[in-house]
ZAPA-981170 format. One record per residue (C-alpha): x, y, z; residue in one letter. Coordinates in steps of 0.05 Angstrom, whole numbers, plus 5000, padded with zeros to 4 digits. Layout:
N
     c1     c2     c3   res
      X      Y      Z     a
...
# end
This chain:
671
     c1     c2     c3   res
   5927   0124   5162     m
   5983   0175   5157     y
   5954   0202   5092     s
   5887   0211   5125     k
   5919   0249   5183     i
   5959   0292   5135     a
   5897   0309   5092     f
   5859   0324   5156     g
   5914   0370   5182     n
   5918   0409   5116     v
   5842   0416   5114     k
   5838   0436   5187     k
   5897   0484   5184     s
   5881   0515   5116     f
   5875   0584   5148     k
   5944   0574   5178     d
   5971   0552   5110     y
   5938   0610   5073     s
   5999   0656   5073     i
   6045   0598   5057     y
   5998   0575   5002     f
   5990   0646   4974     l
   6065   0657   4972     t
   6078   0590   4937     l
   6023   0604   4886     t
   6050   0674   4870     l
   6122   0648   4867     a
   6103   0593   4817     v
   6061   0643   4777     c
   6117   0695   4770     v
   6169   0642   4756     f
   6128   0610   4700     y
   6106   0677   4669     s
   6176   0704   4660     f
   6205   0639   4635     n
   6149   0631   4584     s
   6166   0696   4547     i
   6201   0662   4489     e
   6137   0623   4472     s
   6090   0682   4471     q
   6053   0704   4409     k
   6088   0772   4406     a
   6156   0739   4405     i
   6138   0693   4347     l
   6125   0754   4302     e
   6191   0790   4317     m
   6241   0813   4265     s
   6310   0783   4261     e
   6343   0838   4301     s
   6290   0835   4355     d
   6297   0759   4357     s
   6372   0766   4373     s
   6354   0815   4429     n
   6303   0765   4455     l
   6355   0710   4455     e
   6400   0753   4497     m
   6342   0770   4544     m
   6320   0698   4552     m
   6392   0676   4567     g
   6396   0729   4622     l
   6327   0710   4650     i
   6347   0636   4652     s
   6409   0655   4691     t
   6369   0701   4737     i
   6318   0645   4747     s
   6372   0602   4780     v
   6385   0660   4828     f
   6310   0670   4838     v
   6301   0595   4853     s
   6352   0602   4910     f
   6313   0663   4938     i
   6246   0627   4933     l
   6277   0563   4960     g
   6304   0600   5020     g
   6236   0633   5029     l
   6198   0567   5027     i
   6247   0535   5076     v
   6241   0596   5121     y
   6165   0594   5117     a
   6164   0519   5130     n
   6206   0528   5193     n
   6157   0579   5219     f
   6099   0532   5207     l
   6135   0476   5243     i
   6148   0524   5301     k
   6075   0543   5302     k
   6055   0469   5308     r
   6104   0451   5363     k
   6049   0436   5413     k
   6011   0393   5364     e
   6075   0354   5348     l
   6089   0348   5423     g
   6020   0318   5433     v
   6034   0267   5378     y
   6098   0246   5414     m
   6062   0244   5482     t
   6011   0196   5452     l
   6068   0150   5431     g
   6079   0169   5358     m
   6152   0162   5337     g
   6192   0217   5303     k
   6195   0178   5239     g
   6119   0173   5234     k
   6112   0248   5249     i
   6163   0262   5193     s
   6121   0219   5146     t
   6058   0260   5162     i
   6096   0325   5150     l
   6124   0297   5085     l
   6054   0280   5059     i
   6029   0349   5081     e
   6086   0382   5043     t
   6069   0341   4981     l
   5996   0361   4985     i
   6009   0435   4995     v
   6065   0434   4942     g
   6021   0399   4890     a
   5962   0447   4902     i
   6009   0507   4898     s
   6041   0483   4834     l
   5975   0471   4800     v
   5943   0536   4822     s
   6007   0576   4809     g
   6014   0548   4739     l
   5941   0562   4725     a
   5949   0634   4748     l
   6015   0639   4710     g
   5981   0617   4645     l
   5933   0676   4652     i
   5987   0726   4673     l
   6033   0706   4617     s
   5981   0725   4565     q
   5981   0796   4593     g
   6057   0794   4594     l
   6054   0778   4520     s
   6018   0844   4507     v
   6069   0881   4549     v
   6125   0847   4511     t
   6095   0867   4444     s
   6090   0940   4468     k
   6162   0942   4493     l
   6191   0910   4430     f
   6141   0950   4387     e
   6115   0887   4353     v
   6046   0889   4322     a
   6007   0826   4341     m
   5965   0805   4281     t
   5917   0763   4323     e
   5909   0739   4395     y
   5929   0668   4410     q
   5929   0632   4477     f
   5999   0604   4485     i
   6023   0550   4534     i
   6098   0543   4544     s
   6112   0470   4560     f
   6186   0484   4569     s
   6170   0537   4622     a
   6121   0488   4656     i
   6176   0435   4657     g
   6227   0483   4686     k
   6179   0508   4739     t
   6160   0437   4761     i
   6233   0416   4763     l
   6257   0476   4804     y
   6200   0474   4854     f
   6203   0398   4861     s
   6276   0404   4881     i
   6257   0458   4932     i
   6201   0415   4962     f
   6248   0354   4967     v
   6297   0398   5006     i
   6240   0421   5051     v
   6221   0348   5065     m
   6292   0330   5083     i
   6298   0390   5129     l
   6232   0373   5163     n
   6259   0304   5179     t
   6323   0334   5208     v
   6285   0386   5249     i
   6236   0334   5279     i
   6294   0288   5297     s
   6325   0342   5341     r
   6262   0361   5380     y
   6248   0338   5451     k
   6178   0332   5480     i
   6190   0383   5534     i
   6214   0435   5483     d
   6152   0424   5440     l
   6102   0429   5497     l
   6133   0491   5530     t
   6155   0531   5468     s
   6100   0583   5475     g
   6121   0601   5545     r
   6192   0622   5527     k
   6201   0697   5519     n
   6256   0734   5484     e
   6300   0772   5532     s
   6333   0839   5519     i
   6403   0825   5493     k
   6433   0887   5527     i
   6407   0909   5594     k
   6435   0981   5594     n
   6387   1024   5552     s
   6443   1077   5543     l
   6481   1026   5500     v
   6420   1021   5453     y
   6418   1097   5448     v
   6492   1099   5429     l
   6483   1042   5378     i
   6424   1079   5347     f
   6466   1143   5340     i
   6522   1103   5308     v
   6471   1072   5260     a
   6444   1140   5239     v
   6514   1167   5229     l
   6533   1106   5187     s
   6473   1116   5142     l
   6487   1190   5136     g
   6559   1178   5115     v
   6536   1122   5067     a
   6486   1169   5034     y
   6539   1224   5026     k
   6590   1177   4996     l
   6543   1144   4946     v
   6518   1212   4922     i
   6590   1234   4910     e
   6611   1168   4877     a
   6548   1157   4836     g
   6542   1088   4803     l
   6617   1083   4793     d
   6626   1013   4823     t
   6702   1019   4817     s
   6702   1080   4862     n
   6723   1061   4934     p
   6670   1110   4960     k
   6615   1069   4927     f
   6639   1004   4960     k
   6647   1037   5028     i
   6577   1067   5022     s
   6547   0998   5009     i
   6583   0969   5070     l
   6563   1027   5115     l
   6491   1024   5089     g
   6484   0950   5107     v
   6517   0959   5175     i
   6474   1021   5190     g
   6410   0984   5171     t
   6426   0925   5216     v
   6445   0971   5274     l
   6381   1011   5267     v
   6338   0949   5277     f
   6383   0920   5330     f
   6379   0984   5372     s
   6307   1000   5356     l
   6278   0951   5406     a
   6314   0979   5467     g
   6319   1051   5441     f
   6246   1058   5421     g
   6219   1025   5484     l
   6263   1068   5528     n
   6241   1131   5491     l
   6166   1116   5496     i
   6171   1095   5569     q
   6192   1166   5586     k
   6124   1190   5561     s
   6077   1164   5614     k
   6014   1189   5578     n
   6030   1145   5518     i
   6061   1085   5555     y
   6004   1075   5604     f
   5947   1090   5555     k
   5900   1032   5538     d
   5941   0970   5522     l
   6002   1007   5498     n
   6047   0972   5550     i
   6027   0905   5521     f
   6035   0929   5448     i
   6104   0958   5461     l
   6129   0897   5497     r
   6104   0853   5440     q
   6137   0896   5387     i
   6200   0900   5428     n
   6204   0824   5433     s
   6191   0815   5358     k
   6243   0865   5335     i
   6293   0840   5386     n
   6284   0769   5359     t
   6280   0785   5285     n
   6325   0846   5276     f
   6370   0809   5225     l
   6312   0786   5182     s
   6280   0855   5185     m
   6346   0885   5162     s
   6348   0837   5103     v
   6275   0852   5087     i
   6289   0927   5089     c
   6346   0920   5040     l
   6304   0876   4994     m
   6248   0927   4995     l
   6299   0982   4980     f
   6323   0943   4919     l
   6252   0931   4897     t
   6234   1004   4901     m
   6297   1025   4865     g
   6291   0973   4810     i
   6218   0983   4796     l
   6217   1059   4801     s
   6277   1070   4756     t
   6266   1014   4705     g
   6215   1049   4661     l
   6250   1117   4666     s
   6316   1084   4646     f
   6283   1053   4584     k
   6247   1117   4565     d
   6309   1160   4575     a
   6353   1115   4532     l
   6302   1109   4477     q
   6290   1184   4475     k
   6365   1195   4476     g
   6376   1148   4417     i
   6330   1191   4374     e
   6380   1249   4381     n
   6443   1207   4372     t
   6419   1174   4307     t
   6408   1232   4258     p
   6435   1194   4197     f
   6419   1126   4168     d
   6490   1103   4180     a
   6557   1129   4204     s
   6628   1101   4199     a
   6688   1118   4242     s
   6763   1104   4238     m
   6811   1124   4294     y
   6878   1147   4266     l
   6949   1143   4291     s
   7018   1156   4261     e
   7030   1081   4253     e
   6968   1071   4209     n
   6981   1069   4135     k
   6908   1087   4119     i
   6894   1159   4138     k
   6820   1165   4123     s
   6756   1126   4110     i
   6754   1154   4040     e
   6823   1125   4026     e
   6801   1058   4055     s
   6738   1056   4012     f
   6778   1073   3949     n
   6827   1016   3964     n
   6773   0963   3973     i
   6733   0988   3914     g
   6671   1007   3954     f
   6622   1052   3916     k
   6562   1092   3939     f
   6496   1086   3903     d
   6474   1144   3859     d
   6420   1171   3906     n
   6459   1162   3971     e
   6480   1226   4006     k
   6544   1225   4046     y
   6595   1270   4081     v
   6667   1255   4101     y
   6697   1295   4158     f
   6756   1294   4207     f
   6761   1305   4282     e
   6822   1336   4314     y
   6847   1334   4386     t
   6880   1395   4417     i
   6921   1402   4480     d
   6868   1431   4525     a
   6826   1404   4583     k
   6755   1423   4602     l
   6779   1448   4670     k
   6826   1497   4634     d
   6777   1519   4580     i
   6729   1550   4630     f
   6781   1576   4679     a
   6742   1637   4702     k
   6675   1651   4734     n
   6657   1578   4748     i
   6617   1564   4811     k
   6639   1508   4858     d
   6575   1470   4843     e
   6587   1473   4768     q
   6660   1453   4776     r
   6638   1394   4818     k
   6591   1370   4763     k
   6645   1377   4710     l
   6698   1344   4754     k
   6686   1274   4724     k
   6702   1301   4654     y
   6752   1355   4670     e
   6811   1315   4643     q
   6778   1303   4576     f
   6805   1340   4516     s
   6752   1367   4468     p
   6745   1341   4398     g
   6751   1396   4345     v
   6717   1400   4277     i
   6727   1453   4225     t
   6670   1499   4207     i
   6673   1480   4133     s
   6663   1406   4148     e
   6610   1422   4201     y
   6571   1460   4149     n
   6573   1397   4105     e
   6543   1358   4162     i
   6489   1412   4170     r
   6475   1406   4096     k
   6462   1331   4106     l
   6415   1352   4163     y
   6379   1396   4113     g
   6402   1460   4147     e
   6438   1522   4122     g
   6512   1540   4134     p
   6539   1580   4193     i
   6594   1632   4188     t
   6649   1635   4240     l
   6702   1689   4251     d
   6774   1670   4266     s
   6766   1685   4340     n
   6699   1650   4348     e
   6681   1578   4367     v
   6617   1537   4374     l
   6608   1490   4434     f
   6573   1423   4423     t
   6555   1364   4467     s
   6504   1307   4471     t
   6517   1292   4545     k
   6460   1321   4586     n
   6501   1333   4648     i
   6551   1373   4607     i
   6497   1410   4568     i
   6459   1435   4629     d
   6522   1456   4666     t
   6556   1491   4607     v
   6490   1527   4590     n
   6491   1556   4660     d
   6564   1578   4650     i
   6549   1610   4582     l
   6496   1655   4614     k
   6551   1698   4644     y
   6615   1673   4610     n
   6622   1674   4534     d
   6698   1666   4533     k
   6743   1605   4534     l
   6818   1590   4531     n
   6844   1548   4474     l
   6918   1539   4460     g
   6937   1600   4502     n
   6889   1642   4462     k
   6821   1669   4483     e
   6762   1656   4439     y
   6690   1680   4439     t
   6635   1627   4444     i
   6586   1646   4389     k
   6528   1603   4413     n
   6492   1623   4476     k
   6469   1551   4487     e
   6506   1486   4474     v
   6491   1455   4406     i
   6460   1387   4421     t
   6454   1359   4351     d
   6495   1296   4342     a
   6553   1297   4293     m
   6542   1225   4273     r
   6498   1165   4286     t
   6517   1127   4349     s
   6482   1080   4398     g
   6497   1127   4456     y
   6515   1199   4472     s
   6589   1195   4456     d
   6601   1270   4445     n
   6622   1291   4515     i
   6641   1359   4488     f
   6671   1385   4423     s
   6682   1451   4388     m
   6672   1478   4319     i
   6729   1525   4300     v
   6754   1564   4240     n
   6794   1522   4191     d
   6858   1562   4206     d
   6859   1541   4280     v
   6878   1469   4265     i
   6921   1484   4203     k
   6979   1435   4200     g
   6951   1389   4254     k
   6940   1314   4242     n
   6868   1289   4252     p
   6854   1238   4307     s
   6794   1207   4274     a
   6759   1201   4207     s
   6683   1198   4201     y
   6630   1187   4149     l
   6555   1202   4152     n
   6507   1170   4102     i
   6433   1179   4085     n
   6404   1122   4044     y
   6365   1124   3979     d
   6293   1123   4007     p
   6270   1075   3953     t
   6323   1022   3971     k
   6329   1030   4047     k
   6325   0956   4065     e
   6375   0936   4011     e
   6424   0991   4030     t
   6419   0973   4105     e
   6442   0902   4089     k
   6499   0930   4047     k
   6529   0969   4105     y
   6517   0914   4156     v
   6554   0866   4110     n
   6610   0917   4101     l
   6620   0922   4176     f
   6621   0846   4182     r
   6678   0844   4132     r
   6720   0888   4178     f
   6699   0849   4240     i
   6715   0781   4209     d
   6784   0807   4185     r
   6766   0792   4112     e
   6801   0857   4092     l
   6875   0869   4097     d
   6890   0919   4152     f
   6947   0954   4116     d
   6902   0964   4056     e
   6835   0980   4089     a
   6850   0997   4161     g
   6794   0983   4210     f
   6727   1018   4204     i
   6668   1014   4252     v
   6601   1022   4217     v
   6538   1037   4257     e
   6470   1040   4225     t
   6410   1076   4254     k
   6367   1013   4254     d
   6421   0972   4289     e
   6432   1025   4343     a
   6357   1032   4357     i
   6347   0956   4358     a
   6406   0945   4404     r
   6384   1000   4453     t
   6312   0974   4452     k
   6337   0903   4466     g
   6383   0925   4523     m
   6332   0970   4557     t
   6276   0919   4551     t
   6321   0865   4580     t
   6340   0910   4639     v
   6266   0927   4650     l
   6242   0855   4647     f
   6297   0829   4693     v
   6284   0888   4740     g
   6210   0875   4745     i
   6223   0800   4753     y
   6271   0810   4811     l
   6231   0867   4841     g
   6167   0826   4845     i
   6204   0765   4874     v
   6238   0809   4927     f
   6172   0842   4945     l
   6134   0776   4951     i
   6191   0746   4992     s
   6194   0806   5039     s
   6120   0810   5052     m
   6115   0734   5061     a
   6170   0733   5113     v
   6138   0790   5152     l
   6070   0755   5150     s
   6097   0688   5172     l
   6136   0719   5229     q
   6073   0754   5254     q
   6030   0691   5249     l
   6083   0650   5285     s
   6086   0702   5341     e
   6010   0700   5345     a
   6012   0626   5363     s
   6067   0636   5414     d
   6030   0695   5445     s
   5962   0661   5450     a
   5968   0653   5526     d
   5983   0727   5534     r
   5919   0746   5499     y
   5881   0697   5544     k
   5910   0735   5603     s
   5887   0802   5573     l
   5818   0772   5565     k
   5817   0750   5638     r
   5835   0819   5664     i
   5778   0852   5625     g
   5803   0869   5555     a
   5746   0862   5505     n
   5751   0837   5433     d
   5754   0908   5404     k
   5814   0926   5448     m
   5850   0861   5431     i
   5837   0870   5356     n
   5864   0940   5361     k
   5929   0915   5393     t
   5935   0863   5337     i
   5923   0916   5283     f
   5974   0965   5313     i
   6027   0910   5322     q
   6018   0885   5251     t
   6019   0956   5223     l
   6083   0976   5260     i
   6118   0911   5243     y
   6100   0917   5169     f
   6116   0992   5166     t
   6184   0996   5200     l
   6226   0962   5146     p
   6184   0996   5092     l
   6198   1066   5121     v
   6273   1056   5124     l
   6273   1024   5055     a
   6236   1085   5029     f
   6289   1132   5058     i
   6344   1089   5026     h
   6307   1091   4960     s
   6303   1167   4959     i
   6379   1170   4958     v
   6385   1110   4912     g
   6336   1138   4860     i
   6373   1205   4861     k
   6439   1169   4846     v
   6408   1126   4791     v
   6375   1187   4759     n
   6442   1223   4758     e
   6468   1163   4718     f
   6407   1160   4672     i
   6410   1234   4657     i
   6475   1222   4619     m
   6433   1185   4567     y
   6369   1226   4568     g
   6321   1264   4612     k
   6289   1213   4660     p
   6215   1216   4674     d
   6205   1179   4739     i
   6130   1194   4743     g
   6103   1133   4707     s
   6154   1087   4741     s
   6137   1115   4809     a
   6062   1104   4797     l
   6074   1032   4773     m
   6118   1018   4834     t
   6067   1049   4881     a
   6011   1008   4849     g
   6049   0942   4856     i
   6070   0958   4928     f
   5999   0978   4948     i
   5968   0914   4920     v
   6019   0866   4949     v
   6029   0903   5014     y
   5955   0911   5029     l
   5941   0840   5008     g
   5993   0810   5055     y
   5976   0860   5110     f
   5902   0843   5109     y
   5916   0768   5105     a
   5964   0773   5164     t
   5918   0815   5206     y
   5859   0769   5193     t
   5901   0707   5206     g
   5929   0736   5270     y
   5859   0751   5296     k
   5834   0681   5279     n
   5892   0648   5315     i
   5880   0690   5377     v
   5805   0680   5373     k
   5811   0604   5364     n
   5859   0599   5423     s
# end
């Protein structure tokens, strides 16, 4: 009998379950899709280096999935509580007719099983389709050519999805039993008549709180712009704290502050059904200001993650093209204690030989007692000094013109002549390049060792000195050989270009050489310690890292977006049930269906828009800060990321908004 009642309730209340069902289906779909990546066709055709990157990515996604399961679990529990609240009168009628709390719990348990099973099946079916598209995206990001299309089913991902969501539904069932056991008949039958009261009676207090909130956010924005993404900087931590406090205070004060502000404009307040709309919105925000604050912060994270993910990947991959000019590079940092004073000496000691057709260049780097802040001591604007502040204590690396010309020869370029009082300025850090280029427009002199030199180049040389996985040349100078005469080098370097006919074989040779140093197979006193970086390794590592960041970002972003929209929808639908008697009163005093539908539309629009607007303002500052970080690796192009983010937001936002508006109207109409 209980099964029959449960099936009847699910069938009868399917419209009420639609948002809940939609959210569960999307959650299962996204969870399965991202956990099925390792089984996709594109992954099976990866090279060895890409496979190691995939292993790292899947490990991170598995860890993130545990975090995601907590988010989705919290969402499902939250949604379930709203559905229980919506059905209080129905449950009260059951109790009035003599049904015990245990029997009611059994009905709810069966209903949860039915909805959960349907959601799992439909979500997995949709996930199977979505994962095939994700396979194509994966192949593009990892630059893997798929030889043929093949429909792949990941049974491990299906097992993980069923396990995680089964645990969530068991928790929901237990909580339903606990919730029902605490209800009294009088509370169930009169729940819709209880209204939320204003927490603070004095409207001036709300105005003051709103001003404090705006000031908190303003200070938070200022601090985070100054600190950037330096998480160790106290300003960054304070900005996060003030940002959260400011967001909560905005929504806490908005109910009283906004209502008080609009009440002063009689033309707006007394127009049509605006009094009713404002009172409804006031009650909702007053009740749900904490959840709206959380939703706003989640939407902010979603916007930031999605809109900067692609630009971060593109910037790093474009930057790696400039920082890997040679097939391989080796580096050895020197000190007075080291017995080995150069890479050349180390190679001679271990008997390493170059192949006949390999081209290579040894060179040294020197460090001089000078800081960036002292080099450009004159004619620097405050804005430029502020940009250079982070690097002002760095000492420049110095390379002799003779060795630099050898590097240029390996580039395939001609030599450069340099007078004794001339220097060349080089850097691969974009923030340094742009700032110093501005300085060089009106300042071609610099101080070096208490002597003034002329900067020969009118723009910073951006060519990398060696192959590296990142822009490690903050700033360095090319000087005449006499300038560093008698000084000890701080580092020894080697650049290599392979024999084109034996590239794969030579790549393995240098990778194995590096492993010998890492595994301590070579005696330190005899060989020292050399770091070898190959172009292919640097590109593969960067590609793996950026793709991992992008995948995890999209994964979390979509989960946050779905969760935020679902909570907003469920809150609205729950309020619709509680407010049914108020709409009956509107009908009795002469309001027609068109006027009532308009009030529902405006309420839903405002409720959906408020957290989105504040999240958008947060994201403007957040994206600016992230772009300042990305620009250190390459020029970010946020256009494609912004379009992708806008597309995802529009589809999910409009879908949930329409479903909520339609559901709200149906609840009011049926009441």
